C-alpha positions in Angstrom: 107.9 -141.4 224.2 105.7 -138.6 222.8 102.5 -139.6 224.7 103.2 -137.8 227.9 103.8 -134.2 226.5 100.7 -134.6 224.3 98.6 -135.5 227.3 100.0 -132.6 229.2 99.0 -130.2 226.4 95.5 -131.6 226.2 95.1 -131.2 229.9 96.3 -127.6 229.7 93.9 -126.8 226.9 91.0 -128.3 228.9 91.9 -126.2 231.9 92.0 -123.1 229.7 88.6 -123.7 228.3 87.2 -124.3 231.7 88.5 -121.0 232.9 86.9 -119.1 230.0 83.6 -120.9 230.6 83.7 -119.9 234.3 84.5 -116.3 233.4 81.5 -116.0 231.1 79.1 -117.6 233.6 78.7 -120.9 231.8 78.3 -123.9 234.1 80.7 -126.8 234.3 78.2 -129.0 232.5 78.0 -126.6 229.6 81.8 -126.4 229.4 82.0 -130.1 228.6 81.3 -131.6 225.2 77.8 -133.0 225.8 75.9 -135.6 223.7 72.9 -133.3 224.0 71.9 -131.0 222.5 73.0 -131.9 219.0 70.9 -129.2 217.2 69.0 -125.9 218.0 66.7 -126.1 221.0 63.1 -124.8 220.4 61.1 -123.1 223.1 57.4 -123.2 222.2 55.9 -120.2 224.1 52.2 -120.6 224.8 51.4 -116.9 224.4 51.9 -114.2 221.7 54.9 -111.9 221.4 55.0 -109.1 224.0 53.4 -111.1 226.8 55.3 -111.9 230.0 56.0 -115.5 229.0 57.5 -114.3 225.8 59.6 -111.5 227.4 61.1 -113.9 229.9 61.8 -116.5 227.3 63.6 -114.0 225.2 65.7 -112.7 228.1 67.0 -116.3 228.6 67.3 -117.1 224.9 70.8 -116.0 224.2 72.5 -116.9 227.5 70.8 -120.3 227.5 72.0 -120.9 224.0 75.5 -120.1 225.0 75.3 -122.4 228.0 73.9 -125.3 225.9 76.2 -124.7 223.0 73.3 -124.6 220.5 71.0 -121.7 219.4 67.7 -121.4 221.2 64.7 -120.6 218.9 61.5 -119.0 220.2 58.3 -120.3 218.7 55.1 -118.4 219.8 51.9 -120.5 219.7 49.2 -118.7 221.6 45.7 -120.0 222.2 43.4 -122.2 224.4 45.2 -121.4 227.7 48.4 -123.2 226.6 46.8 -126.1 224.8 47.9 -125.0 221.3 51.5 -124.8 222.3 51.2 -127.9 224.5 49.8 -130.0 221.6 52.7 -128.7 219.4 55.3 -129.9 221.9 53.6 -133.2 222.7 52.8 -134.1 219.0 55.8 -132.6 217.2 58.5 -132.5 219.9 59.8 -136.0 219.6 63.3 -134.8 218.7 64.2 -134.2 222.4 65.0 -130.6 221.6 61.6 -129.1 222.0 60.3 -127.6 225.2 57.1 -125.8 226.3 57.1 -122.4 228.1 53.7 -121.9 229.6 51.7 -121.1 232.8 51.1 -123.8 235.3 47.4 -123.7 234.7 48.0 -125.6 231.5 48.5 -128.5 233.9 46.4 -127.5 236.9 43.3 -126.0 235.3 42.9 -127.1 231.7 42.0 -130.7 232.3 39.0 -129.5 234.3 38.3 -126.5 232.1 38.2 -128.3 228.8 35.8 -131.1 228.0 38.3 -132.5 225.6 42.1 -132.0 225.7 44.4 -132.4 222.7 46.9 -134.1 225.1 47.1 -135.2 228.8 49.4 -132.9 230.6 49.9 -135.3 233.4 50.9 -138.2 231.1 52.4 -136.4 228.1 54.4 -133.7 229.7 56.9 -133.5 232.5 58.1 -130.4 234.4 61.6 -129.1 233.8 61.9 -125.9 235.8 59.9 -123.0 237.2 60.9 -119.7 235.6 59.1 -117.2 237.8 56.2 -116.3 240.0 54.3 -113.3 238.6 52.0 -111.2 240.6 49.0 -109.7 238.9 47.7 -106.2 239.2 44.2 -104.8 238.8 44.5 -102.3 235.9 41.8 -100.1 234.4 41.5 -97.9 231.4 42.6 -94.3 232.3 39.2 -92.8 231.4 37.3 -95.0 233.9 36.3 -92.7 236.8 37.5 -94.8 239.9 41.0 -94.1 241.1 41.0 -96.6 244.0 39.7 -100.1 244.6 37.0 -98.8 247.0 35.8 -96.4 244.3 35.9 -99.2 241.7 33.8 -101.5 243.7 31.3 -98.7 244.4 31.2 -97.9 240.7 30.7 -101.5 239.7 27.8 -102.0 242.2 26.2 -98.8 240.9 26.5 -99.9 237.3 25.7 -103.6 237.4 26.5 -105.6 234.2 28.1 -102.6 232.4 31.8 -103.4 233.0 33.9 -105.7 230.9 37.3 -107.3 231.6 39.8 -109.1 229.6 42.1 -112.1 230.4 44.7 -114.2 228.7 42.0 -116.8 228.1 39.4 -118.9 229.8 40.8 -120.5 233.0 44.0 -118.5 233.0 45.0 -116.9 236.3 43.9 -113.4 235.2 40.5 -114.9 234.5 40.3 -116.9 237.7 41.6 -113.9 239.7 38.9 -111.6 238.5 36.3 -114.2 239.2 37.6 -114.3 242.8 37.5 -110.5 242.9 33.9 -110.5 241.6 32.9 -113.1 244.2 34.6 -111.3 247.1 33.3 -107.8 246.1 29.8 -108.9 245.0 30.1 -107.3 241.6 29.4 -108.3 238.0 31.4 -107.9 234.8 31.5 -109.5 231.4 34.5 -111.6 230.6 36.3 -111.1 227.2 39.0 -113.8 226.7 42.0 -113.1 224.5 44.9 -115.2 223.1 47.3 -114.0 225.7 47.7 -111.1 228.2 49.3 -108.6 225.8 46.3 -108.1 223.5 44.0 -107.8 226.6 46.2 -105.1 228.0 46.2 -103.3 224.7 42.4 -103.2 224.6 42.3 -101.9 228.2 44.6 -99.0 227.1 42.5 -98.5 224.0 39.3 -98.3 226.1 37.8 -101.4 224.3 37.4 -103.1 227.7 37.3 -101.6 231.2 39.8 -103.6 233.3 42.0 -106.7 233.7 44.5 -108.4 235.9 47.9 -108.0 234.3 51.6 -108.6 235.1 54.2 -106.0 235.8 54.8 -105.5 232.0 52.2 -102.8 232.4 54.4 -100.6 234.7 55.7 -98.5 231.8 52.2 -97.8 230.5 51.1 -96.8 234.0 53.9 -94.3 234.3 52.9 -92.9 231.0 49.3 -92.5 232.3 48.0 -95.0 229.7 46.6 -97.3 232.5 45.7 -97.1 236.2 46.8 -99.7 238.8 44.5 -100.1 241.8 45.7 -103.3 243.7 47.8 -106.4 243.5 46.1 -109.8 243.6 48.6 -111.5 245.9 49.2 -112.3 249.6 52.0 -109.8 249.7 52.9 -106.5 248.1 55.1 -106.6 245.1 58.8 -106.0 245.7 58.9 -104.1 242.4 55.9 -102.0 243.2 55.7 -101.8 247.0 53.3 -98.8 247.1 50.5 -100.8 245.5 48.3 -102.4 248.2 46.9 -106.0 248.1 43.2 -106.7 247.9 43.3 -108.0 251.4 44.7 -104.8 252.8 41.8 -103.0 251.1 39.2 -105.2 252.6 38.6 -107.9 250.0 39.7 -111.3 251.1 41.0 -114.4 249.2 41.7 -112.6 245.9 45.0 -114.4 245.0 46.1 -115.0 241.5 49.9 -115.4 241.4 50.9 -116.9 238.0 53.6 -119.6 237.8 55.5 -119.7 234.5 57.3 -123.0 233.9 59.1 -125.0 231.4 57.9 -128.5 230.4 59.2 -131.3 228.1 57.5 -134.3 226.5 57.3 -137.2 228.9 59.7 -139.3 226.9 62.6 -136.9 227.2 65.5 -138.6 229.1 66.1 -137.7 232.8 69.6 -136.5 232.1 68.3 -133.9 229.5 65.7 -132.7 232.1 68.4 -132.4 234.7 70.7 -130.5 232.3 68.0 -128.0 231.3 67.0 -127.5 234.9 70.6 -126.8 235.9 71.2 -124.3 233.1 67.9 -122.5 233.6 68.4 -122.3 237.4 71.9 -121.0 236.9 70.6 -118.2 234.7 67.7 -117.3 237.0 70.2 -116.9 239.9 72.2 -114.3 238.0 71.6 -110.9 239.6 71.1 -109.1 236.2 68.4 -111.6 235.1 66.7 -111.7 238.5 66.6 -107.9 238.5 65.1 -107.7 235.0 62.4 -110.2 235.9 61.6 -108.1 239.0 61.2 -105.0 236.8 58.5 -107.0 235.0 56.7 -107.9 238.3 58.0 -111.5 238.2 60.2 -113.1 240.8 62.8 -115.5 239.4 62.5 -118.8 241.3 65.2 -121.5 240.7 63.7 -124.8 241.8 64.1 -128.5 241.1 61.5 -130.0 238.8 60.0 -132.0 241.7 59.6 -128.8 243.8 57.8 -127.1 240.9 55.5 -130.2 240.5 54.5 -129.9 244.2 53.5 -126.3 243.7 51.3 -127.2 240.8 49.6 -129.9 242.8 48.6 -127.3 245.5 47.4 -124.9 242.8 45.3 -127.7 241.2 43.4 -128.1 244.5 42.8 -124.3 244.8 41.7 -123.6 241.3 39.6 -126.7 240.8 37.3 -125.4 243.6 37.0 -122.0 241.8 36.3 -123.6 238.4 33.5 -125.8 239.8 31.9 -123.2 242.1 31.8 -120.6 239.3 30.9 -123.2 236.6 33.8 -122.0 234.4 34.3 -123.9 231.2 36.4 -123.3 228.1 33.3 -122.4 226.0 
């Protein structure tokens, strides 16, 4: 005789909890009591602290933890174009709570770039979500004379072999983008690979190297006159910096180096876990505050299904494989 009031009370409590979850932007899936996750979720970021991948991961860290009902821990493991972090996730991510945050070139470029891989990204990893598409900007040290792309090309041609540029590592989009630039402009420059974009940008500011392709994390340094921006290596101008022209507008064709930042999981992780992570990440990416913050960094938040992200990486693989082979680019 006491069963019916008890059931009514439980139903009212469930409705109340659902209302609070909706208020705070937590999805219906998160509002339930899931069997996963059962412990903190680890995001292994393939680049050092301060880089764009790290900044975006940390922007999502707290709200993603709230949505999942477990803390999210950031673990930076830079090196080898994402291979160091990828190997950590593949070999030590068997708990189903470890994910990789990296650029898509870990999957599209590294198998061609490296003679030996510590894992097979096509077999050992599976896509979870696309975080953002980041446009890359040509930056130079402030003491370098050119103030426009035309002047830069003329300077490089007049001083062959004297310029140096940094990238986030061999085979990363900043590296491949500059190689496209060199090929299109007919100039030469020495490549200096780093363990991530952040240290390369620091050395451009310090005058240790002359230029680089870098994400919108450099905007503050440009405003402070610590860097110059000459062009954006994309098919379209950046929504966050619309006054900066593309290479194509300035007469140099086919200099495209958009960077896709994605989340991966070990291949054995269950489909329902992948679907849950995809839903929660996409929900956060669609929030105006997070989308606006990404845009301030020169990155466009792109909520996609895992299969859609996979299709983009396949197209990128075809494009960058040609660049790697024609320029004889290797990891060494």
